N, C-alpha and C positions, 0 to 999 in steps of 0.2 A: 368808445363803448362797443361791446359785443352786441350781436343781434338779439340774443336772449335777454341781456340786461336792458336794452332799449325797449324790447317788447313788454317786459314786466313793468318798467317805469311808465310806458304809455298806457298799459292796461290799468294801472293804478290811477293815472291821471284821468282816464276815461270814467272812472268811478267817482273821483273827487270833484271834478268840475261840475257835472250835473247835480251832485249832492249839494255843492255850494250854491248853485242856482236855485235849487229847491229850498234851501235854507233861507235864502233871501226873499223868496216869493210866498212863503207860508208863515203862519203865525201860530202861537200856542204850542200845545204838546206835540203837534204833528212835526214840528221842526226837529224833534229828537230822533225821528226815524232817519233823517238825513245824516245826523251826527253819528249814529250807530253804524251806518253803512261805511262811512269814511274810516272809522277806527277799526272795524273788523275786516274790511275788504281792501279799501284803498291804500291805507298805510302799509299793510304787509306786502302788497304787491310792489309798491315803490321801494320799500326797504330791501326786498329780495332782489330787485333789479339793481340797486346800488351795491348790494353785497356781491353780486356776480362780478362786478367790475372794480371791486375794492383793490387798492394798490397793495395793501398788506393785510395779513391775517388779523392784526390788531384792529385795523379799521373795520373789517367785516364783523368782528366780535362786538365792537362798539355799536355798530348799526343794528346788530342782532339784539343787543340789550335795549336799545331805544325802541325797536319794533315790538319786542316782547312786553315792555312796560306799557306802551300805548294799547296793545291788544288786550292786555290783562286788566288795565284800569278803565278802558273806554266803556265797556258795557256797565260796569259798576257806577261810573260817573253818570251815564245816561239814566240809570235806574234811580240814583239818588236825586237827580234833578227832577225827574218825573214825580217822585214821591213828594218832593218839596213843593212842586207846583200844585199837587193835589190837596195840600193842607189849606185850611181856611186862612191861616195867618201868613202863608207863603205866597 
């Protein structure tokens, strides 16, 4: 792996690991803040690092699609879960 690729992957890991620890140590709606950080910051960094060192353009495009889907749906998922938690029947 190149230095840039490794740096991006490690930066993403530096976001994901503390977020996972926070997710395990909190309860209730505060947990959603940690999930949001992973989907909006951690995953794009890891995906970008993997894209830098992709063997073929098709591999990089697949990674880009995965990253875009996670970034696009992550905040909406967090919002939907928060709204469901706020309902009396949820």
